[in-house]
N, C-alpha and C positions, 0 to 999 in steps of 0.2 A: 703209437702214431709215428710216422716218419716226417721229419721236417728238414729244410735246407740248412746246410752248414756253410758259414762264410769264412773266407780267408782274411788275413790282415790287410790285403789290398782291396777289400770290399767286394770281391767277386764270389759267386756261389761255387762251393766246392763240388767235385764230381760225386762224392759220396754223401749220403744223407745220414742223419742221426735218428736212431729209434728211441723215442721217449716213452716212459711208462705212463699208460693212461690213468693209472691209479694215483699218480702224482701231478701230472700236467694236464689231465683231462677231467678234473672234478668240477662240480658246480661251485662257483665262488660263494662264500658265506660271509657277508659283510659284518653281521652281528658277532660272529665268532672271532673274526679278525680284530674287531674293535675291542672285544673283551680281553683278548690276549695282549693287545697293544697297551691298554690301560694298566694291566697287571705289570707289564714290563716297565712302564714309566713309573708306576708306584714303587717298584722295587729299587729304583734309582734314588728315591728320596731318602735322605739321611735321618730326618726326624729327630735332630739333636737339640732343638730349642728347649731350654730348661731354665727355670728360676727356682729360688729357694723359698720355701714357706717358713713360717716362724719356728718350726721344729728343727729345721736344717741350719738356721743361722747360729753361728757360734757367739755366745754371749751369756751374761748372767740373767737369771730369771728374777732377780731382786726387783722389787717395786721401786721405781725411780724416786718418787716422793710420796709422802703420806696422802691418804685419800681425802682428808678434809682439813680445813683450817687455814689454808694458804690463799684461798680465792683464785686458785689456778685450776686448769683442766686436770681431770683425773687421768693419770697415766699408769699403764702397767709396766712391763719389763721393756728393756731396750730392744728386744726381739719383736716387738709388736709391729704389725704392718703400718701403724700410724707414725712410727719413728723413722727418721732418715737412716738407711742402712738396715732396716728391719726386713722381715719376710714379706713376700708378695702374696696378695690374696688372689686365689683362683688363677695363678700363673700357669704357663705351659709346662709340661713335663715331657721327658723323652718318650717317644712312642714309635711303634713299628708300623709303617704304612704298607708293608709288603702284602702281596696277594698271591696265593698259591694257585697255580693252574696245572691240571694234569698234563702229563707228557703227551698223551694222545691228542688232547685238544690243541696243544702247541704245534704238534706235527701237522694236524689237519689244517690249522690256520696258515702254516707255511705252504702247504699244498694248494690251498685256496688262493693265496697271493701269486704263486707261480702260474697257476692256471689262468688267473685274471691277466697277468702280464702277457701270457702267450696269446690269449684271445684279443688283447689290445695291440698285438704285434709290437710289444715293447720288450720282448725277450729274444736275444740273439745268441746262437751257438757259434762260437769262434774256434776254428781249427788252428790252434796256435800251439804246436808241439815243441818248437824251438825255444831257445833262450837268448836273451840279449847278450852280446859279447861284452857290452858295457852299458850302464844306464843311459838312456837317451829319451829325454822328455819330448824332443822334436819328433822322433819317430812314433812315439806313443800318441801324440796329438794328431799326427797325420793319419794314423790308423783309425782313430775315432771319427775323424772327418770323412774318411772313405766309407765308414759304416753308417754315416748319416746320424750320428749321435751328437746332438747339440744341446743337451741338458744334463741334469744329474744322472750319474751312472754308477751302478754297483757291479764290480767284476768279481766273479767267483772262480777261484783257482783250486788246483789240487796241491795242497800244501802251500808253503811260502817260497816264492821265487824272489830272491833278493833283488836281482837286476830289474825284474818286472815291477816290483814294488817301488824301487827308487825312481824308476822312469815315470811313474804316475803320482809320485808324492806331491809334486808342486802343481799339479793340474787341479784347478778348482772344481768342486762338485763331483769328484771322482773318488770312489772308495774301492779298495782291493782287500779281499779277505778270502780265507779258505772256505770252501763250500760246506764243510762240516760245522762251521761256526755261524752260519747265516741265521737271522732271526726275523720275526715279523716287523720289528722296528726298523731294521736295516732295509727291508724291502719297501716299506712305506716311505722312507726318507729319500728314495731314489726313483726316478721315473723309468729309467732303463735298467735292464739286467743283462749282463753279458756273461754267459756261462761257457767256460772253456770246455772243449770237447773231451779232454781227458779227466775232467772233474764231474761229468754227468753220472758216471757209475758211483762215485763217492757220495754225491748228493742223494741219489736214489737209494743207496744202501742205508743212508741215515734215516730217510723218511719212509722206507718200506716197512710197514708193520709186520708183515709176514717174516721177513728176514730177522727182525729184532726179536720176535717171539721164538723163532727157531734157535737163536743163540741163547736165549734165556733158558729154554728147555734143555739144550745140550750142556749148559753150564750147571 
């Protein structure tokens, strides 16, 4: 499909951009996106909550006092959960919350999100080939206003442009990253997606299954 390309001044460029229908024209799959999102959030959990049971507590196993004859409660060792500083009964232990998702499912979920953004007219192709001579937050904010972007925005670039990154660093609700690193979580966190024209090929080469399989066969 061919869509319009915008300039930093907010005007439509004379040339259009051809997008791969297998990436930007698929049927959105909300259940798949939700499954991948949950797995990514679960992988961020550390799961490091832990307590010591009585076998892990350092101390003597000697009986504190004799069983009978003193008229006091019967106690075992100092490591007993009934003692102060003893082990914890049924306490938490370190666990792994990670969920594994196949690469094909992850790529398909990203395709679904990009297609949904395009259908909702929340995806903008920006013809920005130049570089900032110096970081300028003012020029960056002006560019967003001319593109009518007034909410959270994710900008996908080709590699890391230092001046471009520094210009957007102090702008709230704006994220800049390379197109090869985008994930479902990043797309869900932002309402708008701005894709630089020179990064379209990079994104399509990452998500195009045929290209990936060809490289695996050649390798």
